[in-house]
N, C-alpha and C positions, 0 to 999 in steps of 0.2 A: 754819793752816786759816782763821783769821779774815781773813787778807790775800788768800786765794785765792777766797773765795766772797763774793758781794755780801751785806752785812749792814748793817742799820740798826735803830735803836730809835726808835719813835714814842711820845710821851706825850700824853695828852689835855690840851687847853688848860685853863688855870686857870678859865675861865668855865664849865667843865663841859660845853661843847658838844662832843659826840662827833664832830661833822662837821669839827671843826678840830683838827689835830694839829700838834705841834712835833717837830722832829727832835732827839733827845737824843744819839744816837751813830751813827757811820757808819764803815765800814772803807775802806781805800785802794782796794779793787776797785770799790766803789760810787762813790767819788769820781771815779775815773778814767772809769768808765762815764758818769757824769753830766756830767763836764767841770767840776767845781767842787772848790774846796779845802775843807778842814775848817772854816776860819773863815767861809767863805761860806754854809755850810748849817746849822751847829750853832745851835740855838735858833730857827730860822726855821720858819714854818708851811708846811704842804703847799701852801697857795695861793701862797706866795712861791717855793717850789722848783719845783713842777711847772707845766707849761702847762695851760691849760683842757682841752685834748684828753686829755692824760695823766691829769689829775685826774678827768675824767668816767669814764674806764675803770678807774682805780685805786681811788679813794676809796669808791665804793659797796661794793666787796668788803671793804675794811678795816673799814668801819663794821659790815658784816654779821658779820664774824668777832668783833669786839668785843662786839656785842650777844648773839651766841650763846654766847660764852665758851669755844669749843672750838678746838683747833688745826685748821689747814686748809692743804692743799696745792693750788696752783692755778697756772695759766699766765696771764700778763697781757702786755699790749703797751703800750709807751710810744711813741706816734706821733712825738713831737718828737725822739726819739732813734732811731726806727726799730729798737726793741730789744724782743726777747721774753725774758721771764724766767720761770723755773719757781720759784715762791715756796712757802716753808713758813713760816706765821705762827702765833705762839703768844701768846694774850692773857694778860697778867699784871697783874691789878688795873687801875690807871689807865693802863697802857701795854702795849705788846706789842712783841715783837721779830720780825724777819723775816730769813730768809736766802733768797738767790736764786742761781740758776745761769743764766748767759747761754745761752739755747738759740736765739739768733737764727739761727745757721747751720743748726741742725737743722730748725727750723720752716720756714725758707726753702727748704731742700732738699726737705722734705716737700711743701711747696706747689708747688715746681717739678715734682716727680714727679707730683703730682696734675694739674697743668696739662698736663704732657706726655702723661699717660694720657688726659686729655680730648681733647687735640689728636690723639693717635693714634687714639682712637675716632672722632673726627670724620673724620679722613683715611680710615680704613678704611671708614666708612659711605659717604662720598662716592665712594671708589674702588671700591665694591662688593666689598671684601675681607672674608671671614670670618676669624675668628681663634679659636684654641683654646689651652688650657693643660692638658695631660694629665699626671696624676699616675700614674707607672708603678707605684708601690707599691700604691696603692689601686685602680688602673684606673678612676679617675673623671676626667671631662673637664669643665672649665668652658670655656664658649665663648660667642661672640656669637650673637645671633639670626640674623644674616646667615649664619653657619656652617650652621645647620639649614635655613635657607631655600634654601641652595645644594644641599641634598639633597632638596628638594621639599616642605618642611614650612612652613606659614604661621606656626605657633607652635613654640616650642622643645619638644623631647621631654623627658620627665622626667629621663632619664639618657642618658649617651652613654659607651660604652666602646670599647676598641680593636676588639672583636669587632663592635660596632655599625657601625663604619666598614667593616670587611671585608665584612659582610653586605650593605652598600649598593653595593659595587663589583661590576661585572659579573664573571661567573665567569672569563672569559678573561684579565682583568687582575688578579684577586685575588692569585694566587700571586706575581706580579711585584712588586706593591706591598708585600706582606708581606715579601718577600725584601729589598727596598730598606730597609724600615723596620728589620727585625731586623739587617741588616748595619750600619746606622748606629748602632743601639743598642750593638753590640759595639765599634765604632770610636769612638763618642762624637762623630761628625762630623755635619755638616748633611746633610740629604737634600732632594732636589728631584725630584718625580715627577708625571707626568700619568696620569690614568686616567679610565675611563668609569664613571659610576654610574647606577643605575636609580632613577628617581623613583617615588613611590607610584602615579602615573598611567601607569607602565610606559614613559615616555619616557626616552631615553638622553641624558645630559648629560656633557660633558667637564669635569673639574676639574683645576686645577693646585694643587699643595701645595708649600710651602717650609717645612721644619721644622728645628728645632735642639734638641739634647738638652742638658739642664742637669745638671751633676754636683754632688755634695756635697763636703765637705772631704776625704772619703776617695777621691774620684774615681769614686764609683758614680753611674751615670746614674739620676736620680730623676724627671725631668720632661721632657716634650716640649712645646715651644711652637712656634707657627707661624701662618702665614696661608694662605689658599686663595682661589681665584678661579674662577668659572665661565667657562671658555674655549670653550664650545660654539660661539658665534658666530665666534670667532677660528679655530677648527678648520675650520668650514665655509668661512669666507672664505679660509683658507689653502689648502684643497683646490681652491677655484675658481681662486685665483691660480696654484697649481701647474699646474692643468689648462691655463690660458691660457699659462703660461710654458714648459711642457714637452710639450704635446700639440697635435697638428695638429687644428684645429677641424673640418675636413671629414671626415677619416677616423677621428678619435679615436685614432690611433696616436701613439706617441712621435714628437716632431718631430726635426729635425736636431740640436738642442741635446742632447736627452735620449739619443737613440740613440748619438750620438758619445761622450757621457759614459759610457754603458754599455760602449762599445767600449774606452775608455781603461781602465776598471776591469778588463775582461777581459784586456787586454794586461798590466796590472800583475799580475793573478793568475797569468799564465803564468810569471812569475819564481819563483813559489812552487810551482806545480803542473806536473807533467810531462804533463798532458793537453793534447791539441791543441784548438784552437778553429778556427772558420771564419767567413768573412764572405761573404755572397751579395749581389751588386749586381744588383737586378732592374730592368730598364727595359722599359716597354711598347712594343711595336713599332707604328709608324704611329699613335701617339696624336694627333699634331698633325692628321692627316687627319680623325680623328673630331671633334675640336673645330671644325675649319674647316667640316665638312659638316653636322653636327647641332647644333653649339653647345656652349658651355662647360658648360651645365647638364647635358647628357647626358654630357659628359666627366667631370663631377664624380660622376655616378652610377656610372660605370665605376670610378673611383678608389675609391669607397666599397666596391663589391663586391669589387674586387681586395684591399682591406685585409682584408675579412672572410675571404676565402679564404686569405690568407697566415696569418692568425691560426690558422685551423683546421688548417693543415699542420704547425704547429710543436709541439715538446714543451714541457713546462712550464718547462724551464731556458733556452729560447731566447727571443729578442726580435726584434721587427720594428718598423721605424720608417719614416716617410716622409721622404725626403731633400729632396724638393721636386719640383714638377711631376709627372711620371709615373715618378719614380725612387724605389725603396724599398731599404732595407738590411735584411738578415736576419742576425742574430748567432746562430751556432750554438755552444753551449758544451758542455763535459764530453764531448768525444770521446775516442777511444782514445789511449793513449800511444804506439801504434805508427803511424807516419805513413801507411803504405799502408792500414791498416785504417781510420784516421780519414778518409782520402780516400774510401774506399768508403762509409762511413757518410754523409758529406756528399753523395755522389752520389745515394744513396737519397732523402735529403731534397730535394735539388735537383730530382730527377726527379718527386717528388711535387708540388712547387710548379709545375713545368712542366706537368704533367698537369692540375692544378687550374685553372690560368690559361688552359688551352686549351678549357675547357668554355664553352658558349654563355652569354652574358649577356642578361638581360632589362632593357632600358633604356627605361622609360617607353613601352612598346609596341613597341620595336624589339628584334629578336633580333640580337645583335651578337657576332661572333667576334673574339677578339684573342689575340695570342701575346706571350710575353716573351722577351727575351734575358737570360741569367743568367750573370754572371761570378762565379767562386768563387776564393777564396784561403785557404789554410790559414795559421795562425799558431801559434807555440809553440816551433818549433825554434830560431829566431833572434830576438833582440830587435828589435822594430819600433816605429817611431813611428806615431801615428795617421794622419798624412798619407800615410806610405808604404803602410800597409795599404789605405787608401781608394784610393790610386793603383793598387795591384795589382788590386783588385777591379774598378776602372773599366776598366783595360786589358783584363782578361779579359772584361768585358761587351762591349766593342767588338770583341774577337776573335769573340765569339759572333755579333754582328751581321754581321761580315765573313764568317762561315761560313754565312750564309744566314738568320740569325735563328731564333727558336723553338728554341733549343738551349742547352745548358749548356757553358761553357768554363772550364777551370782556368787560373789564371795560370801555375802551374809546369808547363811543357810536358812535362817528364819525368814528373811526377806524373800529368798528364792522360793520357799514353801508358800509364802503369801502370794507372790506373783503367779506361781503355778496354780494356786487355788483360784485366783481371779480369772486366769486364762481358762481353767477347767470350768469355772462357773459360767463364764461367757458362752462357752461351747454348749454346756448343759442347758442354759437358758434358751438358746436357739432351738435345741431339741424339744424343750418343754413347750415352746410356742407351737411347734409343728405337731406335737403329740397331745396337746391340750391337757397339760399336767397341772394347770392352775385351778384354784377353787376359791370362791368368795366366802369369807366369814363375815358375820354380822354382829355389831355391837349396838345394843338397844339404846335408844334415846327416850327419856321419860319426862313427864311434867312434875309439878309440885307434889302430886299424890302418888307418883311412881307409876302412873299409867303410861304404857308405851305409845309414843308418837311416831316412831320410825326407827331407822338404824343408819349406821355408817357402814358401808361396804368396804371390807379390808381384804386384800388379796393374800392368799397363801399358796405355797408351791408344794405339791405332793411329789417330792423327789423320789425316784425309784429306789435309791440306796440310802438316802438320808432322812426318810420319813418326811415330816412337815418342816418346811423352811419358812421362817418369818420374813416379811418384806424388808426388815432392817438389814438382812444378810444379802439380799440380792438386788433390791431396788437401786442402791448407789452404783452397783456395777452396771445395771441396765441403763442408768442415766448417763454413763460415760460413752455409751454408744447409742445407736438408733433403736435398740431393742425396746427402750421405754415406750416408744411410739406404738409398737405392736402390742405390748403388754397393756398400755393404757387403753387402747382401742378394744382389747378383749374385755377389760373390766367394765368399760362403758356399755358394751353390748350385753354382757352377762347381767349387769344391774338392770338394764331396761327389760330384759327377759323376765327377771324376777318380779319387777313391778307389774308386768302383764299378768303373771300368775296370781299375784295378790289381788289384782282388779277383779278376778273371777270369784273371789271370796268376800262376801259383804263385811265380814268381821275384820278383814285386813285391807280393804280397798282404800282406806284413808291413810295408810302408812306412807311416809315419805322415805326416800333412800338417798343418802349423801355419798357422793363419789369423789375421791381425791383426784385432782388433775395436776400433772407435773408441768413445770415451766416449759420444757421442750415440747410437750404435747400441746399445750395451750397456744404457744407462739408459732406453731407450724401453719402454713398458709390455708390449709383445708380443714382446720379444726371445727369451725362452725358447721360446715357441710357434713362432717363425720357425725356430729351430735344429731343434726337434723335427720340424717339417714337412719341412725339407730332408733330414734323415736318413731320415725315413719315405719321402719321395718317391723317393730313390735307393737305399733299402734297404741302407744301408752298416752296417758294424760301428762303433759309436760310439767304441770304444777306439782307433781309428786317427785320430780327429779331435782336434787340439789347438787350443784357442782362446787366443791371446796377448792379455793385458791389460797395460796400462802401470800403473806405480805411481800416477801422478797421477789415475787413474780411481777410486782407492780411498779418497778423502779425504772423501766425503760419502755420506750415506744408506747406511751400511755394513750395516745390518740387511737392507735390500733386496738389496744386492749378495750377501751371504752366502746369502740365500734362493734367488736365481737360480742362483748357482754350485752350490749344494748339489743343486738339482733336476736340473741338467744332469749333474753328476758322478755322480749316483745311477744313471744309465743307461750310464756308462762314458766320457763325454767328459772329456778331461784339460785342465787349465788350466796355462798357462805365464805367469810374470810377466816381461814384457819389460823391457829396459833397467834391470835390477835394480841398485840402488846409487845411482841418480840421482834418486829420488823420495822418497816419504813413508812407506814401509813401516816397520812396527815388528815386533819379534818376536812381540808379543802378537797383532798383526793376522795375521801369517803362520800363527800357530797356529790361528786361527779359520777361515781360508779354506781351501777344498779345493784348494790349489795342488799340482801334481804336480812342477813343475820351475821352477828359476830360470834366467834367461838373463843371464849376465854382460855388462854393457854394453861395447861396443867401446872406449869411452873409457878403460877400465881395461886393455884388452888391447893397445892401440896401443903403449904404452911399457913393457910389462911386462918386456921383456928388460933394460932399463937402469934403470927407476924402482923403487926399493925400496918406495915408498909403494903403487904399483899392485900390486906383488907381495904386499904385506901385505894389501891389500884383497881381492885374489882368494883368497888363502889363507884369510882370515876368512870370506868368503862360502861357500866350499866346505865349510869345517868347520861353519859354521852350518847349511847345507843338510843335511849328513849327520846332524847332531844332530836335525834336524826330520824326517828321513826323506824328504828331497826330492832330486830329481835336479838336475844342473847342466849347462848347455850354454853355451859361450863363443862369442860372435858377433864378427865382424870380424877373424878370424884370417887374416892375409895373408902371413906368413912362416913358414918351418919353425922358426926360432928361437922365435917366439911359441908355436907348437904344442908344441915340446919343453918350454918353460918351463911352460906350462899343464899338461902331463902330469905334470911334477914336483910341481906344487902339488896334484895329485889330481883334476884335471878329466878327464872321460871322454867328453864330447860336444862337437863343434866345428862351426862354420859360418863360412864366409868365402871370400874370393877365392883363398886358397891351394888350396882344393878345387874351387871353381867360382864364377863370378859367376852371378847370376840368368839363366836361359836358358829358351827356349821348351820345351814339353813334348817335342818330337821330339828336341832336343839333349840334354835331361835324361835321357831314356830310353836314348839312345845312351851317355851318360856312365856310368850305373849298370850298363849291360850289360858 
C-alpha cells in the first residue's frame, strides 16, 4: 500500500518556523511522480523541493492544517508537474504525514467534459437549438431556455412534462408524435419527428426534434435526451421552393415534372393493383389564333380558366397538370377492374371535361368560345413505360383533331368502338323505352310428365336496325344506369297483363309466370308499391305471379329485404331463388326468407349425367329444399338424359331447351295447346 499511494512525511524546521518544512520520508510512488530519488529529497526543505508556483498552492494549506491540528482531505495542483492529487493530511506534533492519490486523469476528464458541455451549450445557443433531458421515471424535464422559447415562452416554465409537450402540439399531429415517441421507448432507438405546435399567441410553428433514449444497466429506458429546432421558416421556404419546382406559375397546376412523376407512380401501382387507370391528353383547338389575334395576355387568361374548369371536373383521386403551352394532362385513377366498365367511366369524365371546356369564356371583356381535342388511353392491362403512355395519349389526341376537333378519341380503337357501342346502346335503350320496342318471350316450365305448369318471362328488344337483341347484350348496360328500373317496371306490368289474359281462358288460368327482378329494382324504396300497383291495375290473382331473385341480392340490408318480401308474400306472391348454389345463401337465411322455390342453376345440370359432384350437389339441394318445405325447379335442361337423371334425384319441375326455347306468346300458346 505504501508503494502504491503517494506518501510523504514533513517535519517542522528546527527554527520553529511553521512555514518551512523538511521532508523526512517519501515512498517510491511520490519519488516517481516528482522525478527525484530518495537521496535528492530526504532532509530538504519544501523551498528546495517545490517550485514557487507549486509552493504557493501547496504550503498555505499545509500550514493551515498544522495550525488547526485536525486531519484534512483536499485536492491540490502542482503546476510544475501538471499534476492533481487528492490528499489526506494528519498533523502529529511537530510533523504530519500525507497520503495522496493521483487524480490528474480524473480531473482533466472532468474539466474536458465541462468544457465540452460549455462548447455544446455555445453551439446550441448559436445554432438556435433547444435541448432537453427528460427523466422518464419522474416525468421531469430539464431543458434549455431556448427549448421553452421555441414553444413561445420568453421565460422558462416552472415545470415541463411529457404531457406538457403533447398539449402544445396541434391536435392533428399529437397522436402521430406520441406514437413515434412510444414506439422508440419500446425499441430503445433514436427518434426523429417534425410537428406543429401552437404558441400562446395562437400562431402555429413547426418544430423538428431529434431524440435518443438512455438505458440503465438492466437495459431499461430511463431518460430521453435530444435537441430541437424551429423549422417554420424552412417549411415555408420549402413550400415556396416546391411550388416553383413542381407547379406551373400561370395556372397553379402541377407542371410537366410533377404530373409525369404522378404518372410514374400510377404506373407502378398498377403492378400491385388490378384497377385500371387512364390518361387524358387535352389540347385546346386553335389556341395559336387567339394568341395571334388578341395577344398572349388574353391567351394566359384562357389557360387559367381552362385550368380551373379541369380542376372542377375531376374526382379527389384524379390529377391534372399543364404539360406546356395549351396542352394539359389528366390522370384518372381507381377505375374499375373490368376494362369495358373502366372505359365507360373514363368516357363519362372525358365528356364532362369536353362539355365544361365548351362553355363560353370571359376574357377581359371578350366573350370567347373554345373547344378541346381529347385523347384517352387506358393503362393497367399491360406494363407500360411513361413515354409509351404519353405517346398513346398524344396519338389519340391527334386522332381527335383529325376527326374534326371538339371530340374525345380513345387510343385503343377496339375499345373506342366498344365505348361507342355502349354509348349508342344507352341512347337506343332510352328510345326503346319511349317507343315500346320491348317484347316478352316465354320459356315453358313443366312437371315430370312434361305437362306445362307455367313459364318464365324473358325480355327481348325489337331493335329497328338490329332485329332481335337478347337481354345479355343490353341488360348489363341498363344496370349501369337507372334504365333498368324503367325496363323492370315494363316487364312486371307486361307479365301481369299476360296473366290477366290467361285468366280468361280456363285451359290457361292455372299457369304461373316467373319474372326476373334486378337488384337495383328490388332495393329501390317503392318496389313493393310498384308490384301492388301492377297487380291492382290488371286485377290478377297474386298466387300466379312468381318473382325471381338471385342469391347475390341477399347479401346486404337483409332486414329490409325480409320486410319487403314478407309484405308481398302476405298477399300470395311467390318468391323463387334463381341460380341457387352459385351465390351467398345460407340455411339460416333461407329459413328467414319467404322463399317458395329454389331454381337449380344450369351449371349443375349441364354435366349431371357424368359428373358425380354435380349429382351430389343436386341431390343435396333437393333434400335441403324438402326439409325446408320448398319446391325445386331445374333450369337449363337440354337432353332427355339430364331430365331422367334429375327425376331420379327427386326433382319434379324443369325448364330448358329440351322442352322449348324462349318463344313469343303466340308460339308459346300453340306449344301448350
